[in-house]
Backbone of each chain as nested JSON, in Angstrom:
{
  "chains": [
    {"id": "A", "residues": [
      {"number": 1, "name": "MET", "atoms": {"N": [-75.423, 195.007, 107.475], "CA": [-75.438, 193.451, 107.386], "C": [-74.198, 192.779, 107.713]}},
      {"number": 2, "name": "ILE", "atoms": {"N": [-73.055, 193.352, 107.168], "CA": [-71.805, 192.726, 107.55], "C": [-71.545, 192.798, 109.046]}},
      {"number": 3, "name": "ALA", "atoms": {"N": [-71.904, 194.036, 109.621], "CA": [-71.568, 194.371, 110.999], "C": [-72.41, 193.258, 111.905]}},
      {"number": 4, "name": "LEU", "atoms": {"N": [-73.572, 193.112, 111.513], "CA": [-74.604, 192.285, 112.179], "C": [-73.959, 190.749, 112.19]}},
      {"number": 5, "name": "LEU", "atoms": {"N": [-73.551, 190.359, 110.934], "CA": [-72.97, 189.056, 110.928], "C": [-71.587, 188.993, 111.796]}},
      {"number": 6, "name": "ALA", "atoms": {"N": [-70.851, 189.923, 111.842], "CA": [-69.6, 190.026, 112.571], "C": [-69.974, 189.857, 114.101]}},
      {"number": 7, "name": "LEU", "atoms": {"N": [-71.067, 190.574, 114.493], "CA": [-71.455, 190.517, 115.865], "C": [-71.902, 189.17, 116.278]}},
      {"number": 8, "name": "THR", "atoms": {"N": [-72.781, 188.562, 115.479], "CA": [-73.391, 187.205, 115.77], "C": [-72.169, 186.229, 115.845]}},
      {"number": 9, "name": "GLY", "atoms": {"N": [-71.314, 186.432, 114.94], "CA": [-70.259, 185.618, 114.691], "C": [-69.382, 185.363, 115.96]}},
      {"number": 10, "name": "CYS", "atoms": {"N": [-69.261, 186.671, 116.769], "CA": [-68.448, 186.662, 117.792], "C": [-69.055, 186.375, 119.201]}},
      {"number": 11, "name": "THR", "atoms": {"N": [-70.312, 186.246, 119.13], "CA": [-70.93, 185.879, 120.289], "C": [-70.511, 184.458, 120.826]}},
      {"number": 12, "name": "PRO", "atoms": {"N": [-69.865, 184.492, 122.007], "CA": [-69.304, 183.186, 122.621], "C": [-70.532, 182.431, 123.004]}},
      {"number": 13, "name": "THR", "atoms": {"N": [-70.386, 181.196, 122.777], "CA": [-71.44, 180.301, 123.286], "C": [-70.613, 179.405, 124.373]}},
      {"number": 14, "name": "VAL", "atoms": {"N": [-71.101, 179.514, 125.519], "CA": [-70.606, 178.674, 126.569], "C": [-71.544, 177.704, 127.118]}},
      {"number": 15, "name": "LYS", "atoms": {"N": [-71.295, 176.499, 126.979], "CA": [-72.359, 175.443, 127.286], "C": [-71.77, 174.678, 128.614]}},
      {"number": 16, "name": "ILE", "atoms": {"N": [-72.686, 174.612, 129.467], "CA": [-72.224, 173.894, 130.665], "C": [-73.283, 172.799, 130.81]}},
      {"number": 17, "name": "GLU", "atoms": {"N": [-72.603, 171.526, 130.685], "CA": [-73.523, 170.362, 130.88], "C": [-73.267, 169.804, 132.185]}},
      {"number": 18, "name": "PRO", "atoms": {"N": [-74.361, 169.415, 132.827], "CA": [-74.162, 168.946, 134.256], "C": [-73.547, 167.484, 134.042]}},
      {"number": 19, "name": "PRO", "atoms": {"N": [-72.793, 167.077, 134.848], "CA": [-72.308, 165.663, 134.734], "C": [-73.428, 164.74, 135.072]}},
      {"number": 20, "name": "ASP", "atoms": {"N": [-73.362, 163.669, 134.3], "CA": [-74.394, 162.56, 134.537], "C": [-74.247, 161.772, 135.913]}},
      {"number": 21, "name": "LYS", "atoms": {"N": [-73.001, 161.763, 136.177], "CA": [-72.756, 161.041, 137.4], "C": [-72.346, 161.954, 138.698]}},
      {"number": 22, "name": "PRO", "atoms": {"N": [-72.918, 161.651, 139.791], "CA": [-72.678, 162.54, 140.906], "C": [-71.204, 162.777, 141.103]}},
      {"number": 23, "name": "ILE", "atoms": {"N": [-70.812, 163.936, 141.594], "CA": [-69.372, 164.276, 141.84], "C": [-68.984, 163.729, 143.157]}},
      {"number": 24, "name": "VAL", "atoms": {"N": [-67.808, 162.961, 143.105], "CA": [-67.357, 162.215, 144.228], "C": [-66.07, 162.864, 144.571]}},
      {"number": 25, "name": "ILE", "atoms": {"N": [-65.84, 163.342, 145.811], "CA": [-64.69, 163.821, 146.351], "C": [-64.057, 162.908, 147.284]}},
      {"number": 26, "name": "ASN", "atoms": {"N": [-62.921, 162.452, 147.235], "CA": [-62.345, 161.451, 148.062], "C": [-61.487, 162.075, 149.015]}},
      {"number": 27, "name": "LEU", "atoms": {"N": [-61.93, 162.019, 150.325], "CA": [-61.181, 162.693, 151.381], "C": [-60.443, 161.586, 152.269]}},
      {"number": 28, "name": "ASN", "atoms": {"N": [-60.425, 160.34, 151.894], "CA": [-59.793, 159.449, 152.573], "C": [-58.317, 159.728, 153.014]}},
      {"number": 29, "name": "VAL", "atoms": {"N": [-57.57, 160.325, 152.026], "CA": [-56.078, 160.546, 152.305], "C": [-56.028, 161.526, 153.472]}},
      {"number": 30, "name": "LYS", "atoms": {"N": [-56.863, 162.572, 153.554], "CA": [-56.708, 163.596, 154.611], "C": [-57.153, 162.761, 155.942]}},
      {"number": 31, "name": "ILE", "atoms": {"N": [-58.146, 162.165, 156.051], "CA": [-58.539, 161.443, 157.17], "C": [-57.555, 160.461, 157.613]}},
      {"number": 32, "name": "GLU", "atoms": {"N": [-56.971, 159.692, 156.776], "CA": [-55.902, 158.789, 157.118], "C": [-54.827, 159.472, 157.78]}},
      {"number": 33, "name": "HIS", "atoms": {"N": [-54.409, 160.609, 157.159], "CA": [-53.247, 161.426, 157.622], "C": [-53.646, 161.937, 159.053]}},
      {"number": 34, "name": "GLU", "atoms": {"N": [-54.817, 162.449, 159.359], "CA": [-55.112, 162.843, 160.636], "C": [-55.138, 161.822, 161.623]}},
      {"number": 35, "name": "ILE", "atoms": {"N": [-55.652, 160.581, 161.269], "CA": [-55.515, 159.451, 162.221], "C": [-54.06, 159.205, 162.528]}},
      {"number": 36, "name": "ARG", "atoms": {"N": [-53.218, 159.074, 161.537], "CA": [-51.762, 158.826, 161.731], "C": [-51.387, 159.777, 162.727]}},
      {"number": 37, "name": "ILE", "atoms": {"N": [-51.576, 161.01, 162.733], "CA": [-51.02, 162.048, 163.546], "C": [-51.505, 161.813, 165.108]}},
      {"number": 38, "name": "LYS", "atoms": {"N": [-52.793, 161.428, 165.087], "CA": [-53.466, 161.206, 166.341], "C": [-52.802, 160.037, 167.088]}},
      {"number": 39, "name": "ILE", "atoms": {"N": [-52.688, 158.916, 166.334], "CA": [-51.834, 157.632, 166.802], "C": [-50.439, 157.932, 167.284]}},
      {"number": 40, "name": "ASP", "atoms": {"N": [-49.863, 158.94, 166.33], "CA": [-48.495, 159.198, 166.685], "C": [-48.436, 159.88, 168.073]}},
      {"number": 41, "name": "LYS", "atoms": {"N": [-49.388, 160.754, 168.365], "CA": [-49.325, 161.43, 169.598], "C": [-49.617, 160.521, 170.838]}},
      {"number": 42, "name": "GLU", "atoms": {"N": [-50.488, 159.643, 170.531], "CA": [-51.002, 158.526, 171.658], "C": [-49.811, 157.74, 171.894]}},
      {"number": 43, "name": "LEU", "atoms": {"N": [-49.121, 157.32, 170.874], "CA": [-47.963, 156.406, 171.026], "C": [-46.808, 157.12, 171.733]}},
      {"number": 44, "name": "ASP", "atoms": {"N": [-46.613, 158.4, 171.56], "CA": [-45.665, 159.165, 172.236], "C": [-45.86, 159.185, 173.697]}},
      {"number": 45, "name": "GLU", "atoms": {"N": [-47.182, 159.288, 173.983], "CA": [-47.579, 159.184, 175.437], "C": [-47.288, 157.885, 176.062]}},
      {"number": 46, "name": "LEU", "atoms": {"N": [-47.554, 156.831, 175.255], "CA": [-47.248, 155.426, 175.799], "C": [-45.637, 155.268, 175.928]}},
      {"number": 47, "name": "LEU", "atoms": {"N": [-44.935, 155.958, 175.117], "CA": [-43.433, 155.769, 175.351], "C": [-42.885, 156.374, 176.394]}},
      {"number": 48, "name": "THR", "atoms": {"N": [-43.691, 157.297, 177.1], "CA": [-43.149, 157.919, 178.368], "C": [-43.464, 157.045, 179.528]}},
      {"number": 49, "name": "ASN", "atoms": {"N": [-44.256, 156.121, 179.315], "CA": [-44.601, 155.095, 180.361], "C": [-43.441, 154.069, 180.675]}},
      {"number": 50, "name": "ASP", "atoms": {"N": [-42.756, 154.308, 181.887], "CA": [-41.648, 153.487, 182.318], "C": [-42.005, 151.909, 182.372]}},
      {"number": 51, "name": "GLU", "atoms": {"N": [-43.232, 151.651, 182.593], "CA": [-43.485, 150.222, 182.65], "C": [-43.726, 149.595, 181.344]}},
      {"number": 52, "name": "LEU", "atoms": {"N": [-43.946, 150.351, 180.277], "CA": [-44.119, 149.81, 179.074], "C": [-42.982, 149.877, 178.164]}},
      {"number": 53, "name": "PHE", "atoms": {"N": [-42.109, 150.958, 178.137], "CA": [-40.994, 151.047, 177.173], "C": [-39.752, 151.56, 177.948]}}
    ]},
    {"id": "B", "residues": [
      {"number": 1, "name": "MET", "atoms": {"N": [-66.743, 152.821, 186.487], "CA": [-65.724, 153.402, 185.709], "C": [-64.447, 153.854, 186.742]}},
      {"number": 2, "name": "LYS", "atoms": {"N": [-65.028, 154.445, 187.883], "CA": [-64.059, 154.824, 188.812], "C": [-63.303, 153.752, 189.518]}},
      {"number": 3, "name": "THR", "atoms": {"N": [-64.199, 152.863, 189.793], "CA": [-63.64, 151.672, 190.569], "C": [-62.671, 150.884, 189.556]}},
      {"number": 4, "name": "LYS", "atoms": {"N": [-63.088, 150.881, 188.198], "CA": [-62.244, 150.118, 187.332], "C": [-60.91, 150.778, 187.265]}},
      {"number": 5, "name": "LEU", "atoms": {"N": [-60.897, 152.038, 187.296], "CA": [-59.48, 152.819, 187.182], "C": [-58.825, 152.536, 188.551]}},
      {"number": 6, "name": "LEU", "atoms": {"N": [-59.433, 152.549, 189.554], "CA": [-58.682, 152.285, 190.823], "C": [-57.958, 150.892, 190.823]}},
      {"number": 7, "name": "VAL", "atoms": {"N": [-58.851, 149.901, 190.28], "CA": [-58.356, 148.566, 190.234], "C": [-57.101, 148.591, 189.382]}},
      {"number": 8, "name": "LEU", "atoms": {"N": [-57.191, 149.32, 188.183], "CA": [-56.165, 149.326, 187.331], "C": [-54.861, 150.06, 187.952]}},
      {"number": 9, "name": "ALA", "atoms": {"N": [-55.115, 151.04, 188.571], "CA": [-54.057, 151.747, 189.271], "C": [-53.289, 150.806, 190.346]}},
      {"number": 10, "name": "ALA", "atoms": {"N": [-54.255, 150.155, 191.061], "CA": [-53.619, 149.29, 192.189], "C": [-52.781, 148.2, 191.462]}},
      {"number": 11, "name": "GLY", "atoms": {"N": [-53.453, 147.599, 190.35], "CA": [-52.775, 146.529, 189.663], "C": [-51.532, 146.969, 189.152]}},
      {"number": 12, "name": "LEU", "atoms": {"N": [-51.401, 148.184, 188.664], "CA": [-50.213, 148.703, 188.012], "C": [-49.059, 148.812, 189.221]}},
      {"number": 13, "name": "LEU", "atoms": {"N": [-49.513, 149.426, 190.278], "CA": [-48.626, 149.592, 191.441], "C": [-48.058, 148.2, 192.044]}},
      {"number": 14, "name": "LEU", "atoms": {"N": [-48.979, 147.293, 192.024], "CA": [-48.623, 146.006, 192.559], "C": [-47.562, 145.318, 191.651]}},
      {"number": 15, "name": "SER", "atoms": {"N": [-47.959, 145.418, 190.454], "CA": [-47.222, 144.752, 189.245], "C": [-45.714, 145.35, 189.213]}},
      {"number": 16, "name": "LEU", "atoms": {"N": [-45.601, 146.469, 189.769], "CA": [-44.293, 147.094, 189.758], "C": [-43.367, 146.178, 190.631]}},
      {"number": 17, "name": "ASN", "atoms": {"N": [-43.983, 145.852, 191.789], "CA": [-43.12, 145.116, 192.792], "C": [-42.968, 143.568, 192.386]}},
      {"number": 18, "name": "ALA", "atoms": {"N": [-43.916, 143.152, 191.513], "CA": [-43.843, 141.771, 191.223], "C": [-42.638, 141.427, 190.377]}},
      {"number": 19, "name": "PHE", "atoms": {"N": [-42.039, 142.31, 189.678], "CA": [-40.807, 141.92, 188.966], "C": [-39.768, 141.826, 189.761]}},
      {"number": 20, "name": "ALA", "atoms": {"N": [-38.862, 140.834, 189.575], "CA": [-37.637, 140.683, 189.972], "C": [-36.622, 141.718, 189.492]}},
      {"number": 21, "name": "ILE", "atoms": {"N": [-36.984, 142.112, 188.332], "CA": [-36.064, 143.026, 187.628], "C": [-37.041, 144.057, 187.066]}},
      {"number": 22, "name": "SER", "atoms": {"N": [-36.446, 145.248, 186.973], "CA": [-37.257, 146.271, 186.298], "C": [-36.907, 146.333, 184.716]}},
      {"number": 23, "name": "LEU", "atoms": {"N": [-37.887, 146.894, 184.087], "CA": [-37.693, 147.016, 182.685], "C": [-36.517, 147.802, 182.356]}},
      {"number": 24, "name": "HIS", "atoms": {"N": [-36.211, 148.85, 183.004], "CA": [-35.161, 149.667, 182.655], "C": [-33.825, 148.911, 182.975]}},
      {"number": 25, "name": "ASP", "atoms": {"N": [-33.769, 148.125, 183.959], "CA": [-32.589, 147.449, 184.25], "C": [-32.305, 146.305, 183.244]}},
      {"number": 26, "name": "ALA", "atoms": {"N": [-33.4, 145.636, 182.895], "CA": [-33.361, 144.591, 181.937], "C": [-32.761, 145.133, 180.596]}},
      {"number": 27, "name": "LYS", "atoms": {"N": [-33.341, 146.283, 180.23], "CA": [-32.807, 146.847, 178.96], "C": [-31.392, 147.256, 179.099]}},
      {"number": 28, "name": "SER", "atoms": {"N": [-30.95, 147.807, 180.147], "CA": [-29.623, 148.247, 180.061], "C": [-28.609, 147.13, 180.364]}},
      {"number": 29, "name": "GLN", "atoms": {"N": [-29.239, 145.964, 180.837], "CA": [-28.349, 144.885, 181.125], "C": [-28.269, 143.909, 179.862]}},
      {"number": 30, "name": "GLY", "atoms": {"N": [-29.058, 144.313, 178.871], "CA": [-29.058, 143.769, 177.527], "C": [-29.735, 142.307, 177.656]}},
      {"number": 31, "name": "LEU", "atoms": {"N": [-30.766, 142.151, 178.638], "CA": [-31.557, 141.025, 178.702], "C": [-32.766, 141.079, 177.71]}},
      {"number": 32, "name": "VAL", "atoms": {"N": [-33.29, 142.238, 177.553], "CA": [-34.386, 142.301, 176.567], "C": [-34.128, 143.558, 175.558]}},
      {"number": 33, "name": "GLY", "atoms": {"N": [-34.876, 143.59, 174.478], "CA": [-34.727, 144.561, 173.456], "C": [-35.966, 144.777, 172.779]}},
      {"number": 34, "name": "GLU", "atoms": {"N": [-36.045, 145.712, 172.018], "CA": [-37.234, 146.158, 171.129], "C": [-37.18, 145.391, 169.787]}},
      {"number": 35, "name": "GLN", "atoms": {"N": [-38.445, 144.738, 169.66], "CA": [-38.577, 143.928, 168.429], "C": [-39.179, 144.881, 167.441]}},
      {"number": 36, "name": "THR", "atoms": {"N": [-39.257, 144.305, 166.07], "CA": [-39.737, 144.999, 164.997], "C": [-41.328, 145.056, 165.039]}},
      {"number": 37, "name": "ASN", "atoms": {"N": [-41.851, 144.213, 165.842], "CA": [-43.326, 144.113, 165.85], "C": [-43.962, 144.918, 166.92]}},
      {"number": 38, "name": "GLY", "atoms": {"N": [-43.187, 145.793, 167.721], "CA": [-43.732, 146.637, 168.752], "C": [-43.682, 145.944, 170.078]}},
      {"number": 39, "name": "TYR", "atoms": {"N": [-43.048, 144.863, 170.214], "CA": [-43.146, 144.074, 171.539], "C": [-41.728, 143.875, 172.016]}},
      {"number": 40, "name": "LEU", "atoms": {"N": [-41.696, 143.669, 173.265], "CA": [-40.242, 143.457, 173.951], "C": [-39.969, 141.908, 173.619]}},
      {"number": 41, "name": "GLY", "atoms": {"N": [-38.717, 141.878, 173.227], "CA": [-38.061, 140.311, 172.95], "C": [-37.09, 140.193, 173.906]}},
      {"number": 42, "name": "ILE", "atoms": {"N": [-36.772, 138.8, 173.993], "CA": [-35.726, 138.384, 174.929], "C": [-34.382, 138.325, 174.207]}},
      {"number": 43, "name": "VAL", "atoms": {"N": [-33.333, 138.919, 174.673], "CA": [-31.932, 138.797, 174.06], "C": [-31.226, 137.798, 174.733]}},
      {"number": 44, "name": "LYS", "atoms": {"N": [-31.215, 137.894, 176.113], "CA": [-30.665, 136.832, 176.745], "C": [-31.532, 136.177, 177.704]}},
      {"number": 45, "name": "SER", "atoms": {"N": [-31.712, 134.907, 177.312], "CA": [-32.845, 134.175, 178.186], "C": [-32.53, 133.884, 179.495]}},
      {"number": 46, "name": "SER", "atoms": {"N": [-33.463, 134.329, 180.252], "CA": [-33.529, 134.036, 181.697], "C": [-34.97, 134.068, 182.225]}},
      {"number": 47, "name": "PRO", "atoms": {"N": [-35.233, 133.336, 183.385], "CA": [-36.617, 133.279, 183.866], "C": [-37.131, 134.828, 184.151]}},
      {"number": 48, "name": "ASP", "atoms": {"N": [-36.223, 135.673, 184.631], "CA": [-36.759, 137.004, 184.875], "C": [-37.013, 137.909, 183.729]}},
      {"number": 49, "name": "ALA", "atoms": {"N": [-36.141, 137.646, 182.709], "CA": [-36.345, 138.338, 181.463], "C": [-37.613, 137.88, 180.785]}},
      {"number": 50, "name": "SER", "atoms": {"N": [-37.88, 136.617, 180.75], "CA": [-39.121, 136.151, 180.063], "C": [-40.387, 136.567, 180.85]}},
      {"number": 51, "name": "ALA", "atoms": {"N": [-40.311, 136.435, 182.197], "CA": [-41.432, 136.952, 182.853], "C": [-41.868, 138.406, 182.68]}},
      {"number": 52, "name": "LEU", "atoms": {"N": [-40.778, 139.223, 182.775], "CA": [-40.821, 140.714, 182.381], "C": [-41.361, 140.922, 181.169]}},
      {"number": 53, "name": "ALA", "atoms": {"N": [-40.898, 140.308, 180.171], "CA": [-41.306, 140.46, 178.71], "C": [-42.72, 140.172, 178.522]}},
      {"number": 54, "name": "LYS", "atoms": {"N": [-43.114, 139.123, 179.237], "CA": [-44.548, 138.57, 179.245], "C": [-45.636, 139.732, 179.68]}},
      {"number": 55, "name": "GLN", "atoms": {"N": [-45.173, 140.16, 180.905], "CA": [-45.881, 141.174, 181.564], "C": [-45.951, 142.465, 180.794]}},
      {"number": 56, "name": "VAL", "atoms": {"N": [-44.872, 142.965, 180.311], "CA": [-44.781, 144.118, 179.589], "C": [-45.587, 144.001, 178.275]}},
      {"number": 57, "name": "ASN", "atoms": {"N": [-45.495, 143.058, 177.71], "CA": [-46.047, 142.874, 176.206], "C": [-47.449, 142.755, 176.386]}},
      {"number": 58, "name": "ALA", "atoms": {"N": [-47.957, 142.008, 177.574], "CA": [-49.495, 142.032, 177.678], "C": [-49.999, 143.453, 177.776]}},
      {"number": 59, "name": "LYS", "atoms": {"N": [-49.261, 144.324, 178.654], "CA": [-49.726, 145.656, 178.969], "C": [-49.683, 146.456, 177.603]}},
      {"number": 60, "name": "ARG", "atoms": {"N": [-48.646, 146.275, 176.849], "CA": [-48.429, 147.045, 175.586], "C": [-49.725, 146.621, 174.758]}},
      {"number": 61, "name": "LYS", "atoms": {"N": [-49.923, 145.357, 174.572], "CA": [-50.988, 144.902, 173.622], "C": [-52.317, 145.451, 174.029]}},
      {"number": 62, "name": "SER", "atoms": {"N": [-52.541, 145.493, 175.36], "CA": [-53.847, 146.145, 175.704], "C": [-53.925, 147.747, 175.276]}},
      {"number": 63, "name": "HIS", "atoms": {"N": [-52.792, 148.371, 175.308], "CA": [-52.754, 149.736, 175.035], "C": [-52.885, 149.87, 173.412]}},
      {"number": 64, "name": "TYR", "atoms": {"N": [-52.119, 148.972, 172.714], "CA": [-52.176, 149.03, 171.228], "C": [-53.632, 148.773, 170.795]}},
      {"number": 65, "name": "GLN", "atoms": {"N": [-54.218, 147.833, 171.434], "CA": [-55.636, 147.49, 171.12], "C": [-56.676, 148.564, 171.318]}},
      {"number": 66, "name": "LYS", "atoms": {"N": [-56.513, 149.326, 172.354], "CA": [-57.173, 150.503, 172.723], "C": [-57.159, 151.557, 171.603]}},
      {"number": 67, "name": "ILE", "atoms": {"N": [-55.895, 151.863, 171.394], "CA": [-55.507, 152.768, 170.292], "C": [-56.079, 152.529, 168.831]}},
      {"number": 68, "name": "ALA", "atoms": {"N": [-56.045, 151.155, 168.583], "CA": [-56.414, 150.658, 167.296], "C": [-58.017, 150.776, 167.279]}},
      {"number": 69, "name": "LYS", "atoms": {"N": [-58.614, 150.486, 168.24], "CA": [-60.137, 150.453, 168.268], "C": [-60.519, 151.962, 168.212]}},
      {"number": 70, "name": "LYS", "atoms": {"N": [-60.048, 152.789, 168.864], "CA": [-60.304, 154.228, 168.896], "C": [-60.18, 154.828, 167.567]}},
      {"number": 71, "name": "ASN", "atoms": {"N": [-59.204, 154.414, 166.818], "CA": [-58.964, 155.143, 165.54], "C": [-59.386, 154.283, 164.338]}},
      {"number": 72, "name": "GLY", "atoms": {"N": [-59.96, 153.081, 164.594], "CA": [-60.416, 152.285, 163.555], "C": [-59.43, 151.664, 162.597]}},
      {"number": 73, "name": "ILE", "atoms": {"N": [-58.201, 151.427, 163.175], "CA": [-57.255, 150.659, 162.261], "C": [-56.856, 149.36, 163.054]}},
      {"number": 74, "name": "SER", "atoms": {"N": [-55.943, 148.573, 162.308], "CA": [-55.578, 147.332, 163.01], "C": [-54.548, 147.457, 164.082]}},
      {"number": 75, "name": "VAL", "atoms": {"N": [-54.596, 146.486, 164.967], "CA": [-53.583, 146.502, 166.079], "C": [-52.226, 146.375, 165.384]}},
      {"number": 76, "name": "ALA", "atoms": {"N": [-52.227, 145.532, 164.395], "CA": [-50.818, 145.272, 163.681], "C": [-50.195, 146.574, 163.277]}},
      {"number": 77, "name": "GLU", "atoms": {"N": [-51.17, 147.452, 162.671], "CA": [-50.64, 148.783, 162.277], "C": [-50.094, 149.619, 163.429]}},
      {"number": 78, "name": "VAL", "atoms": {"N": [-50.917, 149.66, 164.451], "CA": [-50.585, 150.348, 165.626], "C": [-49.122, 149.89, 166.275]}},
      {"number": 79, "name": "SER", "atoms": {"N": [-48.937, 148.68, 166.317], "CA": [-47.832, 148.049, 166.825], "C": [-46.648, 148.277, 166.037]}},
      {"number": 80, "name": "LYS", "atoms": {"N": [-46.816, 148.369, 164.655], "CA": [-45.669, 148.513, 163.846], "C": [-45.257, 150.126, 164.03]}},
      {"number": 81, "name": "MET", "atoms": {"N": [-46.207, 151.05, 164.184], "CA": [-45.756, 152.274, 164.423], "C": [-45.058, 152.434, 165.78]}},
      {"number": 82, "name": "ALA", "atoms": {"N": [-45.543, 151.774, 166.729], "CA": [-44.992, 151.825, 167.981], "C": [-43.601, 151.251, 168.049]}},
      {"number": 83, "name": "ALA", "atoms": {"N": [-43.323, 150.239, 167.11], "CA": [-41.964, 149.572, 167.073], "C": [-41.003, 150.528, 166.536]}},
      {"number": 84, "name": "GLU", "atoms": {"N": [-41.384, 151.269, 165.574], "CA": [-40.585, 152.387, 164.938], "C": [-40.14, 153.326, 165.919]}},
      {"number": 85, "name": "LYS", "atoms": {"N": [-41.151, 153.824, 166.808], "CA": [-40.804, 154.853, 167.866], "C": [-40.026, 154.236, 168.85]}},
      {"number": 86, "name": "ALA", "atoms": {"N": [-40.233, 152.974, 169.279], "CA": [-39.572, 152.392, 170.461], "C": [-38.097, 152.335, 169.99]}},
      {"number": 87, "name": "MET", "atoms": {"N": [-37.966, 151.818, 168.783], "CA": [-36.443, 151.63, 168.367], "C": [-35.729, 152.907, 168.384]}},
      {"number": 88, "name": "LYS", "atoms": {"N": [-36.457, 153.973, 167.741], "CA": [-35.834, 155.303, 167.762], "C": [-35.452, 155.635, 169.203]}},
      {"number": 89, "name": "ALA", "atoms": {"N": [-36.279, 155.368, 170.062], "CA": [-36.12, 155.903, 171.552], "C": [-35.003, 155.113, 172.396]}},
      {"number": 90, "name": "THR", "atoms": {"N": [-34.685, 153.845, 171.746], "CA": [-33.816, 153.134, 172.368], "C": [-32.518, 153.679, 172.603]}},
      {"number": 91, "name": "LYS", "atoms": {"N": [-32.09, 153.587, 173.883], "CA": [-30.63, 154.263, 174.153], "C": [-29.554, 153.467, 173.56]}},
      {"number": 92, "name": "LYS", "atoms": {"N": [-28.392, 154.186, 173.494], "CA": [-27.121, 153.601, 173.064], "C": [-26.814, 152.482, 173.892]}},
      {"number": 93, "name": "GLY", "atoms": {"N": [-26.272, 151.348, 173.407], "CA": [-25.896, 150.171, 174.242], "C": [-26.911, 149.202, 174.377]}},
      {"number": 94, "name": "GLN", "atoms": {"N": [-28.288, 149.588, 174.27], "CA": [-29.397, 148.694, 174.333], "C": [-29.749, 148.094, 173.143]}},
      {"number": 95, "name": "PHE", "atoms": {"N": [-30.43, 146.964, 173.125], "CA": [-30.672, 146.134, 171.925], "C": [-31.943, 146.34, 171.134]}},
      {"number": 96, "name": "ILE", "atoms": {"N": [-31.851, 146.343, 169.763], "CA": [-32.998, 146.555, 168.926], "C": [-32.851, 145.22, 168.002]}},
      {"number": 97, "name": "GLN", "atoms": {"N": [-34.002, 144.837, 167.417], "CA": [-33.915, 143.804, 166.366], "C": [-33.946, 144.33, 165.023]}},
      {"number": 98, "name": "SER", "atoms": {"N": [-33.128, 143.684, 164.128], "CA": [-33.094, 144.065, 162.88], "C": [-34.22, 143.477, 162.04]}},
      {"number": 99, "name": "LYS", "atoms": {"N": [-34.257, 143.86, 160.719], "CA": [-35.466, 143.434, 160.024], "C": [-35.277, 141.805, 159.845]}},
      {"number": 100, "name": "SER", "atoms": {"N": [-34.005, 141.362, 159.82], "CA": [-33.958, 139.859, 159.635], "C": [-34.013, 139.16, 160.924]}},
      {"number": 101, "name": "GLY", "atoms": {"N": [-34.297, 139.917, 162.078], "CA": [-34.523, 139.182, 163.281], "C": [-33.385, 139.071, 164.156]}},
      {"number": 102, "name": "LYS", "atoms": {"N": [-32.212, 139.678, 163.732], "CA": [-30.933, 139.597, 164.576], "C": [-31.042, 140.67, 165.652]}},
      {"number": 103, "name": "TRP", "atoms": {"N": [-30.35, 140.382, 166.643], "CA": [-30.203, 141.436, 167.786], "C": [-29.041, 142.323, 167.517]}},
      {"number": 104, "name": "ILE", "atoms": {"N": [-29.339, 143.626, 167.494], "CA": [-28.116, 144.633, 167.303], "C": [-28.012, 145.543, 168.487]}},
      {"number": 105, "name": "LYS", "atoms": {"N": [-26.788, 145.675, 168.994], "CA": [-26.546, 146.607, 169.94], "C": [-26.648, 148.196, 169.331]}},
      {"number": 106, "name": "LYS", "atoms": {"N": [-27.478, 149.038, 169.851], "CA": [-27.599, 150.224, 169.251], "C": [-26.34, 151.194, 169.65]}}
    ]}
  ]
}
């Protein structure tokens, strides 16, 4: 009886509750970074143009 | 598209000869310098310098606009980034504009 109590007492109960709101992952930072790198490259090309810079 | 490119190329070739002074010469003679807004500014006022700045800036603007549109950001942002680069690339002895708007010899 004691052993049974001890067993049930130790049974871990893990509850997973789904979030009520949809999970939103914000990737704006990464996209902005990529755009910056792209613009950087395009501007580098512009700077090699003797008529412009 | 092809004809557009041809016209553009011809225009660029012709415009090269249209200047009384080249951009490179104007820069090294201290007539023009790089502004903080990404455009060429006039350091020493002369008809040649202003004509050159006007032409060069018009070309720069169209390029900035193209890049801005392609990447979905404002032209002001593109030109600001260009200004940083142009100032960094400016050779010693040529002029750049300070944040307060003064011309400094690099």
